[in-house]
All heavy atoms as TSV, in Angstrom:
chain	resi	resn	atom	element	x	y	z
A	1	MET	N	N	24.115	16.406	9.182
A	1	MET	CA	C	23.207	16.108	8.001
A	1	MET	C	C	23.737	16.749	6.734
A	1	MET	O	O	24.300	17.822	6.608
A	1	MET	CB	C	21.825	16.787	8.350
A	1	MET	CG	C	20.808	16.780	7.128
A	1	MET	SD	S	19.269	17.523	7.337
A	1	MET	CE	C	19.061	18.046	8.840
A	2	GLU	N	N	23.651	15.976	5.756
A	2	GLU	CA	C	24.087	16.426	4.422
A	2	GLU	C	C	22.901	16.745	3.501
A	2	GLU	O	O	21.983	16.027	3.371
A	2	GLU	CB	C	24.870	15.269	3.781
A	2	GLU	CG	C	25.595	15.626	2.449
A	2	GLU	CD	C	26.412	14.384	2.020
A	2	GLU	OE1	O	27.198	13.775	2.826
A	2	GLU	OE2	O	26.253	14.113	0.829
A	3	ILE	N	N	22.898	17.928	2.911
A	3	ILE	CA	C	21.805	18.396	2.017
A	3	ILE	C	C	22.358	18.546	0.616
A	3	ILE	O	O	23.399	19.212	0.492
A	3	ILE	CB	C	21.204	19.657	2.507
A	3	ILE	CG1	C	20.651	19.461	3.843
A	3	ILE	CG2	C	20.225	20.164	1.589
A	3	ILE	CD1	C	20.052	20.788	4.560
A	4	ASP	N	N	21.696	17.903	-0.283
A	4	ASP	CA	C	22.211	17.915	-1.687
A	4	ASP	C	C	21.079	18.627	-2.467
A	4	ASP	O	O	19.911	18.106	-2.662
A	4	ASP	CB	C	22.286	16.496	-2.271
A	4	ASP	CG	C	22.740	16.469	-3.817
A	4	ASP	OD1	O	23.235	17.564	-4.215
A	4	ASP	OD2	O	22.545	15.381	-4.406
A	5	GLU	N	N	21.295	19.877	-2.769
A	5	GLU	CA	C	20.231	20.759	-3.546
A	5	GLU	C	C	20.072	20.189	-4.930
A	5	GLU	O	O	21.023	19.887	-5.515
A	5	GLU	CB	C	20.660	22.211	-3.505
A	5	GLU	CG	C	20.654	22.753	-2.058
A	5	GLU	CD	C	21.018	24.332	-2.111
A	5	GLU	OE1	O	20.636	24.856	-2.981
A	5	GLU	OE2	O	21.517	24.667	-1.078
A	6	GLN	N	N	18.924	20.234	-5.361
A	6	GLN	CA	C	18.562	19.762	-6.738
A	6	GLN	C	C	17.498	20.650	-7.265
A	6	GLN	O	O	16.414	20.938	-6.454
A	6	GLN	CB	C	18.010	18.334	-6.775
A	6	GLN	CG	C	17.645	17.783	-8.061
A	6	GLN	CD	C	17.270	16.376	-8.107
A	6	GLN	OE1	O	17.571	15.671	-7.110
A	6	GLN	NE2	N	16.777	15.850	-9.144
A	7	ARG	N	N	17.604	21.259	-8.344
A	7	ARG	CA	C	16.580	22.182	-8.946
A	7	ARG	C	C	15.324	21.334	-9.514
A	7	ARG	O	O	15.580	20.350	-10.225
A	7	ARG	CB	C	17.180	22.977	-10.040
A	7	ARG	CG	C	18.273	23.928	-9.534
A	7	ARG	CD	C	18.619	24.929	-10.621
A	7	ARG	NE	N	19.700	25.847	-10.097
A	7	ARG	CZ	C	19.533	26.971	-9.439
A	7	ARG	NH1	N	18.181	27.238	-9.300
A	7	ARG	NH2	N	20.408	27.617	-9.034
A	8	ILE	N	N	14.235	21.885	-9.195
A	8	ILE	CA	C	12.950	21.208	-9.703
A	8	ILE	C	C	12.175	22.493	-10.386
A	8	ILE	O	O	12.164	23.578	-9.874
A	8	ILE	CB	C	12.109	20.637	-8.585
A	8	ILE	CG1	C	13.006	19.591	-8.046
A	8	ILE	CG2	C	10.780	20.204	-9.063
A	8	ILE	CD1	C	12.230	18.780	-6.912
A	9	ALA	N	N	11.521	22.206	-11.466
A	9	ALA	CA	C	10.896	23.167	-12.343
A	9	ALA	C	C	9.765	23.904	-11.624
A	9	ALA	O	O	9.629	25.074	-11.996
A	9	ALA	CB	C	10.387	22.563	-13.633
A	10	GLU	N	N	9.079	23.442	-10.738
A	10	GLU	CA	C	7.941	24.041	-10.098
A	10	GLU	C	C	8.128	24.163	-8.562
A	10	GLU	O	O	8.548	23.227	-7.923
A	10	GLU	CB	C	6.627	23.246	-10.380
A	10	GLU	CG	C	6.217	23.194	-11.829
A	10	GLU	CD	C	5.006	22.364	-11.949
A	10	GLU	OE1	O	4.062	22.627	-11.228
A	10	GLU	OE2	O	4.999	21.463	-12.702
A	11	PRO	N	N	7.573	25.288	-7.948
A	11	PRO	CA	C	7.602	25.355	-6.578
A	11	PRO	C	C	6.708	24.444	-5.948
A	11	PRO	O	O	5.590	24.052	-6.613
A	11	PRO	CB	C	7.130	26.883	-6.191
A	11	PRO	CG	C	6.493	27.280	-7.511
A	11	PRO	CD	C	7.067	26.385	-8.598
A	12	GLY	N	N	6.917	23.799	-4.860
A	12	GLY	CA	C	6.189	22.827	-4.233
A	12	GLY	C	C	6.602	21.434	-4.426
A	12	GLY	O	O	5.933	20.564	-3.803
A	13	LEU	N	N	7.316	21.356	-5.482
A	13	LEU	CA	C	7.964	19.937	-5.678
A	13	LEU	C	C	9.362	19.728	-5.014
A	13	LEU	O	O	10.155	20.586	-5.120
A	13	LEU	CB	C	8.072	19.560	-7.185
A	13	LEU	CG	C	6.865	19.714	-8.050
A	13	LEU	CD1	C	7.240	19.559	-9.502
A	13	LEU	CD2	C	5.755	18.799	-7.632
A	14	VAL	N	N	9.390	18.684	-4.248
A	14	VAL	CA	C	10.598	18.411	-3.405
A	14	VAL	C	C	11.138	17.070	-3.695
A	14	VAL	O	O	10.487	16.100	-4.050
A	14	VAL	CB	C	10.483	18.653	-1.976
A	14	VAL	CG1	C	9.986	20.060	-1.679
A	14	VAL	CG2	C	9.409	17.637	-1.444
A	15	VAL	N	N	12.561	16.875	-3.515
A	15	VAL	CA	C	13.211	15.631	-3.436
A	15	VAL	C	C	13.761	15.439	-2.062
A	15	VAL	O	O	14.381	16.214	-1.582
A	15	VAL	CB	C	14.310	15.611	-4.484
A	15	VAL	CG1	C	15.142	14.229	-4.471
A	15	VAL	CG2	C	13.874	15.936	-5.932
A	16	LEU	N	N	13.337	14.277	-1.522
A	16	LEU	CA	C	13.706	13.965	-0.109
A	16	LEU	C	C	14.603	12.812	-0.032
A	16	LEU	O	O	14.231	11.703	-0.604
A	16	LEU	CB	C	12.483	13.756	0.821
A	16	LEU	CG	C	11.441	14.767	0.812
A	16	LEU	CD1	C	10.138	14.297	1.410
A	16	LEU	CD2	C	11.981	15.999	1.678
A	17	ASP	N	N	15.796	12.851	0.334
A	17	ASP	CA	C	16.615	11.764	0.580
A	17	ASP	C	C	16.485	11.346	2.032
A	17	ASP	O	O	16.860	12.040	2.953
A	17	ASP	CB	C	18.132	12.028	0.160
A	17	ASP	CG	C	18.464	12.099	-1.342
A	17	ASP	OD1	O	17.621	11.643	-2.040
A	17	ASP	OD2	O	19.462	12.706	-1.632
A	18	VAL	N	N	16.057	10.047	2.196
A	18	VAL	CA	C	15.742	9.575	3.623
A	18	VAL	C	C	16.864	8.669	3.931
A	18	VAL	O	O	17.169	7.691	3.106
A	18	VAL	CB	C	14.444	8.842	3.542
A	18	VAL	CG1	C	14.159	8.277	5.009
A	18	VAL	CG2	C	13.299	9.787	3.079
A	19	ALA	N	N	17.498	8.845	5.002
A	19	ALA	CA	C	18.533	7.957	5.430
A	19	ALA	C	C	18.011	7.299	6.868
A	19	ALA	O	O	17.503	8.036	7.721
A	19	ALA	CB	C	19.839	8.651	5.761
A	20	ALA	N	N	18.328	6.056	7.046
A	20	ALA	CA	C	17.932	5.444	8.281
A	20	ALA	C	C	18.856	4.248	8.614
A	20	ALA	O	O	19.626	3.827	7.685
A	20	ALA	CB	C	16.440	4.939	8.142
A	21	ALA	N	N	18.658	3.617	9.801
A	21	ALA	CA	C	19.561	2.548	10.204
A	21	ALA	C	C	19.217	1.309	9.497
A	21	ALA	O	O	20.053	0.432	9.262
A	21	ALA	CB	C	19.525	2.479	11.715
A	22	ASP	N	N	17.932	1.188	9.131
A	22	ASP	CA	C	17.460	-0.082	8.427
A	22	ASP	C	C	16.393	0.084	7.497
A	22	ASP	O	O	15.738	1.217	7.450
A	22	ASP	CB	C	17.155	-1.155	9.549
A	22	ASP	CG	C	15.974	-0.620	10.493
A	22	ASP	OD1	O	14.876	-0.416	9.921
A	22	ASP	OD2	O	16.163	-0.454	11.638
A	23	GLU	N	N	16.240	-0.938	6.685
A	23	GLU	CA	C	15.211	-0.879	5.541
A	23	GLU	C	C	13.652	-0.694	6.236
A	23	GLU	O	O	12.879	0.158	5.668
A	23	GLU	CB	C	15.161	-2.104	4.707
A	23	GLU	CG	C	16.371	-2.128	3.794
A	23	GLU	CD	C	16.330	-3.157	2.802
A	23	GLU	OE1	O	15.169	-3.470	2.366
A	23	GLU	OE2	O	17.312	-3.709	2.448
A	24	ASP	N	N	13.335	-1.344	7.251
A	24	ASP	CA	C	12.013	-1.129	7.858
A	24	ASP	C	C	11.868	0.246	8.324
A	24	ASP	O	O	10.731	0.826	8.053
A	24	ASP	CB	C	11.869	-2.113	9.138
A	24	ASP	CG	C	11.783	-3.506	8.709
A	24	ASP	OD1	O	11.561	-3.800	7.567
A	24	ASP	OD2	O	12.091	-4.353	9.635
A	25	THR	N	N	12.783	0.988	8.769
A	25	THR	CA	C	12.619	2.393	9.222
A	25	THR	C	C	12.372	3.387	8.074
A	25	THR	O	O	11.572	4.162	7.953
A	25	THR	CB	C	13.771	2.793	10.083
A	25	THR	OG1	O	13.896	1.902	11.209
A	25	THR	CG2	C	13.606	4.243	10.562
A	26	VAL	N	N	13.259	3.082	6.946
A	26	VAL	CA	C	13.221	4.021	5.948
A	26	VAL	C	C	11.840	3.810	5.159
A	26	VAL	O	O	11.302	4.667	4.689
A	26	VAL	CB	C	14.391	3.859	4.896
A	26	VAL	CG1	C	14.410	2.788	3.967
A	26	VAL	CG2	C	14.660	5.150	4.186
A	27	ARG	N	N	11.354	2.653	5.134
A	27	ARG	CA	C	10.055	2.411	4.461
A	27	ARG	C	C	8.859	2.833	5.311
A	27	ARG	O	O	7.961	3.519	4.798
A	27	ARG	CB	C	9.835	0.861	4.261
A	27	ARG	CG	C	10.778	0.179	3.170
A	27	ARG	CD	C	10.515	-1.266	2.893
A	27	ARG	NE	N	11.534	-1.805	2.185
A	27	ARG	CZ	C	11.763	-1.661	0.879
A	27	ARG	NH1	N	10.920	-0.928	0.199
A	27	ARG	NH2	N	12.847	-2.375	0.270
A	28	ALA	N	N	9.016	2.892	6.584
A	28	ALA	CA	C	8.079	3.495	7.535
A	28	ALA	C	C	7.973	4.887	7.270
A	28	ALA	O	O	6.792	5.578	7.183
A	28	ALA	CB	C	8.260	3.224	8.882
A	29	VAL	N	N	9.145	5.651	7.105
A	29	VAL	CA	C	9.182	7.031	6.850
A	29	VAL	C	C	8.527	7.447	5.525
A	29	VAL	O	O	7.670	8.342	5.355
A	29	VAL	CB	C	10.613	7.628	6.874
A	29	VAL	CG1	C	10.727	8.972	6.357
A	29	VAL	CG2	C	11.077	7.371	8.332
A	30	MET	N	N	8.875	6.621	4.561
A	30	MET	CA	C	8.198	6.787	3.148
A	30	MET	C	C	6.730	6.699	3.190
A	30	MET	O	O	5.959	7.409	2.546
A	30	MET	CB	C	8.853	5.909	2.126
A	30	MET	CG	C	10.238	6.243	1.700
A	30	MET	SD	S	10.876	5.409	0.318
A	30	MET	CE	C	11.257	3.769	1.015
A	31	GLU	N	N	6.295	5.725	3.977
A	31	GLU	CA	C	4.767	5.515	4.185
A	31	GLU	C	C	4.061	6.763	4.818
A	31	GLU	O	O	3.066	7.082	4.320
A	31	GLU	CB	C	4.529	4.297	4.898
A	31	GLU	CG	C	3.011	3.872	4.938
A	31	GLU	CD	C	2.862	2.498	5.625
A	31	GLU	OE1	O	3.678	1.631	5.527
A	31	GLU	OE2	O	1.880	2.519	6.391
A	32	VAL	N	N	4.680	7.264	5.808
A	32	VAL	CA	C	4.128	8.391	6.479
A	32	VAL	C	C	4.135	9.617	5.457
A	32	VAL	O	O	3.155	10.416	5.512
A	32	VAL	CB	C	4.951	8.751	7.700
A	32	VAL	CG1	C	4.538	10.141	8.278
A	32	VAL	CG2	C	4.735	7.647	8.747
A	33	LEU	N	N	5.290	9.809	4.607
A	33	LEU	CA	C	5.320	10.956	3.808
A	33	LEU	C	C	4.277	10.794	2.799
A	33	LEU	O	O	3.615	11.796	2.333
A	33	LEU	CB	C	6.712	10.806	3.114
A	33	LEU	CG	C	7.880	11.271	3.956
A	33	LEU	CD1	C	9.184	11.117	3.204
A	33	LEU	CD2	C	7.666	12.795	4.438
A	34	GLN	N	N	3.894	9.603	2.216
A	34	GLN	CA	C	2.861	9.466	1.228
A	34	GLN	C	C	1.478	9.661	1.806
A	34	GLN	O	O	0.620	9.995	1.020
A	34	GLN	CB	C	2.968	8.170	0.496
A	34	GLN	CG	C	2.469	6.990	1.063
A	34	GLN	CD	C	2.636	5.776	0.182
A	34	GLN	OE1	O	3.064	5.778	-0.866
A	34	GLN	NE2	N	2.260	4.552	0.627
A	35	LYS	N	N	1.293	9.616	3.124
A	35	LYS	CA	C	0.042	9.969	3.702
A	35	LYS	C	C	-0.174	11.373	3.756
A	35	LYS	O	O	-1.250	11.906	3.678
A	35	LYS	CB	C	-0.075	9.359	5.011
A	35	LYS	CG	C	-0.227	7.837	4.966
A	35	LYS	CD	C	-0.257	7.274	6.408
A	35	LYS	CE	C	-0.371	5.727	6.323
A	35	LYS	NZ	N	-0.294	5.200	7.840
A	36	GLN	N	N	1.007	12.121	3.934
A	36	GLN	CA	C	1.025	13.604	4.103
A	36	GLN	C	C	0.967	14.298	2.796
A	36	GLN	O	O	0.230	15.272	2.620
A	36	GLN	CB	C	2.203	14.027	4.894
A	36	GLN	CG	C	2.397	15.446	5.018
A	36	GLN	CD	C	1.535	16.003	6.163
A	36	GLN	OE1	O	1.185	15.292	6.981
A	36	GLN	NE2	N	0.977	17.264	5.929
A	37	TRP	N	N	1.695	13.839	1.729
A	37	TRP	CA	C	1.815	14.480	0.409
A	37	TRP	C	C	1.654	13.515	-0.722
A	37	TRP	O	O	1.766	12.324	-0.490
A	37	TRP	CB	C	3.076	15.275	0.244
A	37	TRP	CG	C	3.360	16.240	1.261
A	37	TRP	CD1	C	2.546	17.295	1.707
A	37	TRP	CD2	C	4.558	16.459	2.001
A	37	TRP	NE1	N	3.230	18.129	2.612
A	37	TRP	CE2	C	4.412	17.655	2.798
A	37	TRP	CE3	C	5.827	15.717	2.012
A	37	TRP	CZ2	C	5.477	17.971	3.616
A	37	TRP	CZ3	C	6.744	16.160	2.901
A	37	TRP	CH2	C	6.598	17.342	3.655
A	38	ALA	N	N	1.253	14.000	-1.897
A	38	ALA	CA	C	1.403	13.217	-3.093
A	38	ALA	C	C	2.797	12.842	-3.320
A	38	ALA	O	O	3.668	13.700	-3.533
A	38	ALA	CB	C	0.756	13.885	-4.313
A	39	THR	N	N	3.343	11.656	-3.327
A	39	THR	CA	C	4.693	11.234	-3.551
A	39	THR	C	C	4.831	10.101	-4.576
A	39	THR	O	O	3.907	9.643	-5.165
A	39	THR	CB	C	5.331	10.701	-2.292
A	39	THR	OG1	O	4.801	9.380	-1.883
A	39	THR	CG2	C	4.947	11.562	-1.000
A	40	SER	N	N	6.121	9.858	-4.812
A	40	SER	CA	C	6.479	8.814	-5.812
A	40	SER	C	C	6.232	7.491	-5.195
A	40	SER	O	O	6.507	6.489	-5.827
A	40	SER	CB	C	7.931	8.964	-6.230
A	40	SER	OG	O	8.770	8.989	-5.093
A	41	GLY	N	N	5.735	7.338	-3.947
A	41	GLY	CA	C	5.463	6.089	-3.334
A	41	GLY	C	C	6.682	5.518	-2.650
A	41	GLY	O	O	7.705	6.091	-2.461
A	42	ILE	N	N	6.601	4.196	-2.365
A	42	ILE	CA	C	7.701	3.434	-1.651
A	42	ILE	C	C	8.635	3.253	-2.781
A	42	ILE	O	O	8.462	2.466	-3.678
A	42	ILE	CB	C	7.177	2.198	-1.093
A	42	ILE	CG1	C	6.046	2.479	0.029
A	42	ILE	CG2	C	8.378	1.483	-0.349
A	42	ILE	CD1	C	6.430	3.357	1.036
A	43	THR	N	N	9.808	3.821	-2.793
A	43	THR	CA	C	10.925	3.708	-3.720
A	43	THR	C	C	11.964	2.674	-3.313
A	43	THR	O	O	12.055	2.277	-2.107
A	43	THR	CB	C	11.527	5.043	-3.939
A	43	THR	OG1	O	12.214	5.464	-2.763
A	43	THR	CG2	C	10.520	6.153	-4.502
A	44	PRO	N	N	12.781	2.111	-4.225
A	44	PRO	CA	C	13.857	1.296	-3.900
A	44	PRO	C	C	14.820	1.790	-2.713
A	44	PRO	O	O	15.117	3.022	-2.738
A	44	PRO	CB	C	14.645	1.120	-5.167
A	44	PRO	CG	C	13.612	1.415	-6.274
A	44	PRO	CD	C	12.834	2.474	-5.673
A	45	VAL	N	N	15.294	1.081	-1.994
A	45	VAL	CA	C	16.192	1.315	-0.868
A	45	VAL	C	C	17.429	0.825	-1.300
A	45	VAL	O	O	17.722	-0.159	-1.919
A	45	VAL	CB	C	15.799	0.656	0.439
A	45	VAL	CG1	C	16.705	0.891	1.577
A	45	VAL	CG2	C	14.427	1.025	0.869
A	46	TRP	N	N	18.655	1.730	-0.936
A	46	TRP	CA	C	19.978	1.356	-1.402
A	46	TRP	C	C	20.962	1.494	-0.153
A	46	TRP	O	O	20.745	2.239	0.717
A	46	TRP	CB	C	20.511	1.875	-2.583
A	46	TRP	CG	C	20.807	3.455	-2.392
A	46	TRP	CD1	C	22.144	3.935	-2.068
A	46	TRP	CD2	C	20.008	4.521	-2.515
A	46	TRP	NE1	N	22.030	5.259	-1.896
A	46	TRP	CE2	C	20.771	5.783	-2.378
A	46	TRP	CE3	C	18.693	4.730	-2.972
A	46	TRP	CZ2	C	20.182	6.992	-2.345
A	46	TRP	CZ3	C	18.176	5.977	-3.047
A	46	TRP	CH2	C	18.989	7.141	-2.609
A	47	ARG	N	N	22.068	0.705	-0.301
A	47	ARG	CA	C	23.173	0.808	0.682
A	47	ARG	C	C	24.243	1.397	-0.030
A	47	ARG	O	O	24.659	1.096	-1.239
A	47	ARG	CB	C	23.505	-0.456	1.341
A	47	ARG	CG	C	22.495	-1.002	2.124
A	47	ARG	CD	C	22.896	-2.371	2.804
A	47	ARG	NE	N	21.899	-2.959	3.514
A	47	ARG	CZ	C	21.502	-2.600	4.776
A	47	ARG	NH1	N	22.179	-1.744	5.383
A	47	ARG	NH2	N	20.467	-3.287	5.367
A	48	THR	N	N	25.133	2.242	0.667
A	48	THR	CA	C	26.447	2.735	0.094
A	48	THR	C	C	27.489	2.029	0.742
A	48	THR	O	O	27.670	1.959	1.966
A	48	THR	CB	C	26.473	4.304	0.403
A	48	THR	OG1	O	25.448	4.972	-0.239
A	48	THR	CG2	C	27.813	4.742	-0.277
A	49	PRO	N	N	28.356	1.290	-0.088
A	49	PRO	CA	C	29.471	0.442	0.512
A	49	PRO	C	C	30.312	1.336	1.513
A	49	PRO	O	O	30.673	2.337	1.185
A	49	PRO	CB	C	30.161	-0.106	-0.594
A	49	PRO	CG	C	29.162	-0.101	-1.718
A	49	PRO	CD	C	28.346	1.171	-1.492
A	50	GLY	N	N	30.626	0.806	2.681
A	50	GLY	CA	C	31.491	1.396	3.691
A	50	GLY	C	C	30.705	2.516	4.478
A	50	GLY	O	O	31.328	3.142	5.363
A	51	GLU	N	N	29.397	2.739	4.365
A	51	GLU	CA	C	28.601	3.673	5.042
A	51	GLU	C	C	27.477	2.927	5.838
A	51	GLU	O	O	26.977	1.968	5.280
A	51	GLU	CB	C	28.017	4.796	4.272
A	51	GLU	CG	C	29.044	5.734	3.638
A	51	GLU	CD	C	28.289	6.761	2.877
A	51	GLU	OE1	O	27.146	7.019	2.984
A	51	GLU	OE2	O	29.042	7.469	2.039
A	52	PRO	N	N	27.258	3.267	7.043
A	52	PRO	CA	C	26.208	2.614	7.749
A	52	PRO	C	C	24.809	2.950	7.254
A	52	PRO	O	O	24.637	4.040	6.627
A	52	PRO	CB	C	26.338	2.967	9.188
A	52	PRO	CG	C	27.014	4.391	9.096
A	52	PRO	CD	C	27.810	4.301	7.857
A	53	GLY	N	N	23.902	2.113	7.441
A	53	GLY	CA	C	22.548	2.356	7.156
A	53	GLY	C	C	22.088	2.205	5.713
A	53	GLY	O	O	22.834	1.772	4.942
A	54	VAL	N	N	20.843	2.687	5.478
A	54	VAL	CA	C	20.203	2.634	4.157
A	54	VAL	C	C	19.667	3.951	3.731
A	54	VAL	O	O	19.445	4.849	4.502
A	54	VAL	CB	C	19.177	1.523	4.066
A	54	VAL	CG1	C	19.711	0.229	4.282
A	54	VAL	CG2	C	18.080	1.921	5.011
A	55	ARG	N	N	19.535	4.168	2.429
A	55	ARG	CA	C	18.883	5.450	1.974
A	55	ARG	C	C	17.835	5.037	0.877
A	55	ARG	O	O	17.789	4.104	0.212
A	55	ARG	CB	C	20.000	6.173	1.201
A	55	ARG	CG	C	21.047	6.724	2.152
A	55	ARG	CD	C	22.070	7.653	1.485
A	55	ARG	NE	N	23.070	8.049	2.413
A	55	ARG	CZ	C	23.009	9.132	3.101
A	55	ARG	NH1	N	21.943	9.888	3.135
A	55	ARG	NH2	N	24.005	9.488	3.894
A	56	ALA	N	N	16.834	6.095	0.668
A	56	ALA	CA	C	15.826	6.077	-0.323
A	56	ALA	C	C	15.675	7.498	-0.693
A	56	ALA	O	O	15.754	8.429	-0.015
A	56	ALA	CB	C	14.673	5.353	0.170
A	57	ARG	N	N	15.144	7.545	-1.984
A	57	ARG	CA	C	14.798	8.948	-2.437
A	57	ARG	C	C	13.334	9.035	-2.763
A	57	ARG	O	O	12.804	8.081	-3.427
A	57	ARG	CB	C	15.604	9.330	-3.792
A	57	ARG	CG	C	15.168	10.521	-4.352
A	57	ARG	CD	C	16.228	11.069	-5.328
A	57	ARG	NE	N	17.383	11.517	-4.700
A	57	ARG	CZ	C	18.593	11.773	-5.145
A	57	ARG	NH1	N	18.754	11.568	-6.449
A	57	ARG	NH2	N	19.577	12.242	-4.532
A	58	VAL	N	N	12.661	10.027	-2.294
A	58	VAL	CA	C	11.264	10.296	-2.475
A	58	VAL	C	C	10.969	11.574	-3.129
A	58	VAL	O	O	11.565	12.580	-2.680
A	58	VAL	CB	C	10.422	10.182	-1.133
A	58	VAL	CG1	C	9.017	10.361	-1.343
A	58	VAL	CG2	C	10.761	8.795	-0.469
A	59	TYR	N	N	10.141	11.596	-4.145
A	59	TYR	CA	C	9.750	12.871	-4.780
A	59	TYR	C	C	8.378	13.120	-4.379
A	59	TYR	O	O	7.398	12.309	-4.361
A	59	TYR	CB	C	9.769	12.731	-6.361
A	59	TYR	CG	C	11.087	12.354	-6.802
A	59	TYR	CD1	C	11.485	11.023	-6.926
A	59	TYR	CD2	C	11.956	13.420	-7.308
A	59	TYR	CE1	C	12.793	10.768	-7.495
A	59	TYR	CE2	C	13.213	13.010	-7.874
A	59	TYR	CZ	C	13.651	11.705	-7.894
A	59	TYR	OH	O	14.834	11.474	-8.328
A	60	ALA	N	N	8.152	14.390	-3.828
A	60	ALA	CA	C	6.846	14.695	-3.326
A	60	ALA	C	C	6.328	16.066	-3.841
A	60	ALA	O	O	7.127	17.051	-4.244
A	60	ALA	CB	C	6.956	14.852	-1.826
A	61	ASP	N	N	5.001	16.254	-3.936
A	61	ASP	CA	C	4.402	17.460	-4.257
A	61	ASP	C	C	3.674	17.930	-3.005
A	61	ASP	O	O	2.552	17.412	-2.607
A	61	ASP	CB	C	3.322	17.239	-5.400
A	61	ASP	CG	C	2.634	18.589	-5.950
A	61	ASP	OD1	O	2.672	19.517	-5.115
A	61	ASP	OD2	O	2.077	18.406	-6.918
A	62	VAL	N	N	4.275	18.940	-2.320
A	62	VAL	CA	C	3.794	19.368	-1.033
A	62	VAL	C	C	2.536	20.192	-1.143
A	62	VAL	O	O	1.931	20.633	-0.151
A	62	VAL	CB	C	4.816	20.038	-0.267
A	62	VAL	CG1	C	6.040	19.174	0.088
A	62	VAL	CG2	C	5.404	21.248	-0.855
A	63	ARG	N	N	2.050	20.484	-2.450
A	63	ARG	CA	C	0.894	21.301	-2.595
A	63	ARG	C	C	-0.325	20.378	-2.670
A	63	ARG	O	O	-1.494	20.878	-2.351
A	63	ARG	CB	C	0.976	21.958	-3.904
A	63	ARG	CG	C	2.181	22.879	-4.062
A	63	ARG	CD	C	2.318	23.307	-5.518
A	63	ARG	NE	N	2.579	22.087	-6.260
A	63	ARG	CZ	C	2.758	22.134	-7.647
A	63	ARG	NH1	N	2.683	23.172	-8.329
A	63	ARG	NH2	N	2.962	21.024	-8.227
A	64	ARG	N	N	-0.226	19.120	-2.854
A	64	ARG	CA	C	-1.291	18.167	-2.911
A	64	ARG	C	C	-1.306	17.269	-1.713
A	64	ARG	O	O	-0.272	16.736	-1.387
A	64	ARG	CB	C	-1.215	17.372	-4.210
A	64	ARG	CG	C	-1.407	18.252	-5.340
A	64	ARG	CD	C	-1.477	17.455	-6.754
A	64	ARG	NE	N	-1.459	16.035	-6.713
A	64	ARG	CZ	C	-0.957	15.198	-7.426
A	64	ARG	NH1	N	-0.086	15.603	-8.467
A	64	ARG	NH2	N	-1.133	13.900	-7.333
A	65	PRO	N	N	-2.426	16.917	-1.177
A	65	PRO	CA	C	-2.535	15.937	-0.058
A	65	PRO	C	C	-2.181	14.578	-0.535
A	65	PRO	O	O	-2.460	14.223	-1.654
A	65	PRO	CB	C	-3.973	16.123	0.483
A	65	PRO	CG	C	-4.663	16.772	-0.667
A	65	PRO	CD	C	-3.811	17.552	-1.493
A	66	GLY	N	N	-1.753	13.750	0.495
A	66	GLY	CA	C	-1.498	12.399	0.175
A	66	GLY	C	C	-2.722	11.538	0.178
A	66	GLY	O	O	-3.926	11.951	0.099
A	67	THR	N	N	-2.454	10.342	0.458
A	67	THR	CA	C	-3.539	9.276	0.384
A	67	THR	C	C	-4.458	9.302	1.551
A	67	THR	O	O	-5.612	8.810	1.633
A	67	THR	CB	C	-3.034	7.877	0.231
A	67	THR	OG1	O	-2.108	7.498	1.301
A	67	THR	CG2	C	-2.215	7.632	-1.050
A	68	GLY	N	N	-3.833	9.818	2.731
A	68	GLY	CA	C	-4.699	9.812	3.976
A	68	GLY	C	C	-4.949	8.405	4.544
A	68	GLY	O	O	-5.653	8.339	5.525
A	69	ARG	N	N	-4.271	7.487	4.151
A	69	ARG	CA	C	-4.483	6.107	4.597
A	69	ARG	C	C	-4.029	5.969	6.016
A	69	ARG	O	O	-3.156	6.419	6.534
A	69	ARG	CB	C	-3.737	5.052	3.810
A	69	ARG	CG	C	-4.272	4.814	2.428
A	69	ARG	CD	C	-3.599	3.768	1.796
A	69	ARG	NE	N	-2.866	4.308	0.590
A	69	ARG	CZ	C	-1.982	3.674	-0.024
A	69	ARG	NH1	N	-1.476	2.636	0.262
A	69	ARG	NH2	N	-1.379	4.251	-1.072
């Protein structure tokens, strides 16, 4: 696992880089995250040439509950 640290101004705010084998999986993970916490929602998915799978970045506030859907 690769962790890329990024500074955020307030405690409780996080940046999550989600990696998965396919777009359906990464979107399902983002959906679960937004139910758990207040997030930036379903964000664009990208591929890195020469690397398997897809990635997405989600911003979350772990202090606030999500949508609960």
